[in-house]
N, C-alpha and C positions, 0 to 999 in steps of 0.2 A: 503495500500501499504507500507505503514513504518513499518507494523505488519508483512507483505512478507518480510522485505529487510531484516529485524532483521530477521529470523528466515532464512533464507536461510546463511548469515552471518553464526551464532549458528550450520548450517548443516556445510558451508564448514569450521564450524575450530576444528566442533566435526570429522569430516570426516578424514581434515588430522591429528591433535595428533587420532583418531584409528589406519589411516597410518603408523605413525610414532611409534608408538606401538608395530605395528605385523611389523612390517622393510619393508615394502612393500615403496619400488618408487613410485615418482609423473612423468612422465615424457612429459615435455613440446615441446610441439612441436615446431622450431623454429617459423612458420607459428603462430601458436597460440598466442605465447608472442611479435610478430610484433604485433597480433591484438589488444591487451592489450594495447601494448603499444601507441597506435593510442591514444586509450579512455583514457586515463589517464592528466595530464598538462603533460607539458615538466618538469615542474622542479621534478615531480616526478614520472620519466620514472624511472632515473637513483638511485634515492634510493628501485626501483623497485626495482630493477633489480641487485643491492646489496643483496637484501635481501634475495630471492630468489633464488644465490651462492651462499649465506652464508649460507643457511641449503642445510644436506646432504641427506635426503626427498629426494630437490627437485631435477629431473637432463634436463637441456636443453637440449634437441634431435635435434643435425640438421637436415636442409633435406640434407639428402647426395647421395653417389653416392646407395649407398642401397635401399632409397628409394627411387629416381626415377626413379631405376627399378623396383617397388610392383609401382610405380605411373602410371606406361607406363599398365602396366601390367592391373590394375585397369582402364583404360581410354580403351584402344584396346578392354574390355569384355565388355565396356557399349557402343562401336561403332559396336560393331561386334551383340552381341548382345542387347542391352542395348535400343531400340529404341520403346520404350513401350509407351506413348503419356501417355497414364496413370496417368502412374508415376512421369512424368517426373513433378518436376515446375516451370510453369513460367515465376514466375519471380523470378528463379537465372540466372544470367547469365552464360556462358561461365565461366565467372575469379574467380566465384564464386565456382564454381561447381569443378573448375579444386583446390581453394582453398579445398573447404572439401577432394576435391582429395589427397593432401599431407598428410594433418592430419591421413585420414584414412593408408596413405600409411605408414603413419610412425610411425604407431599405428602398422601398419604386425609387421615392420621390429621390435621393437625391442618389441613382442611375448604381447600386452599391452590386459588383460580380459575385459574391460572396459574403457570408456568416459565418462569423463563426460561437459557434454552441452543439452542446450537450442533451439540449433540450430535443426529442424525438419533432411533438406534433414543429416544433420550431424548424425540423429538418423534412418534413412533411408538405406544409406550405412554405415555405424557399420555396421544392421542387418544382413546386408545381408554380409557382410563377420566375420558371426558369432564375433563379436565384444556386446558385451552390452552396451548399451549408458542413463546415468541414469543424470535426468533430475533437475534441483536447486530445486525445490519446493519437492524432491522426494528423495531430500535425509534427513536420519531420525534423528532427533533434539535430543540433550545431552539429556542423561534419566530425568528428575527432581533430586535434590537435596535431599533427606531427612533431612535433615539438615534445606537446606533451609525453605521448607515446615516447623516445628519447629521452626522458626525463627516467618516465618508471624503469626501464628498460637498465638506465643505471640505476638507478637503487635499491633494482633485484641482482644485479650484479654487483654492488657492496655487500650487499648484506648479504650473500654468496659466496664473496670471499670472507668475512665474517665469521660465518655460521664455520665455515675451513678451516679457519685459522683455530678457532675454536674447539674443531674435535681435536688437533693438532696438538693443542697448547697438554689438552685432558690426557690422564693415562690409560683413556680404553681406547684397544685399537678398535680402528672402521669396523666395521662389515667385511665381514671374510664373507672374497664368494666361493665357488662350487669347490675351489682342490686348497684351498686352507688358505692360501693369499689373501694379505690383506687390500679388498677394494679400495680402488684409486677415481676419485672425483678428475673430469679435466675438467679445467675453469679457465674463462675467458680470459687472454691476458689482458693483464693492467697496466695505466700509465700510466708514466713516470709520477704525476704526480700525485699515487696512491702508495 
């Protein structure tokens, strides 16, 4: 669970960095902002709003006149042609459905191409409106840093050397091979600084 959370946070940070590098704005509809603010401690809410409004990559998009018109269209279409009970989520309340439609309506008004959400209803509604919806678990992770791998390999090499020296200093013999001879381990060569 903790690893999954770390991966999701890494994916989110990587996404934000990549979108920023490509000069793509991240639009946060006000209904989404309110949902996020409800879930953070009150003391953190103001700090979060300041951080989001402090970066040019983020744009808080109000549910405005244009979004209200789009919501009316989405709702009318759902009432007129969307009475397929097989596609309806029985756990979804009318308020949640309306909330989800507000998010989709805002995305349509700003011509968003992608919504990032783990909400299944948002995923279904986005698909119907030709908007890609990507879940947090589906975000790509940042590529591995080759230098980090190099440092990890060097740390493992140093640990192997230390372990070998420690076993040489002890009185107990190394593990014996099948012929009674002491088994030896080939260690990578050390550099002059070791």
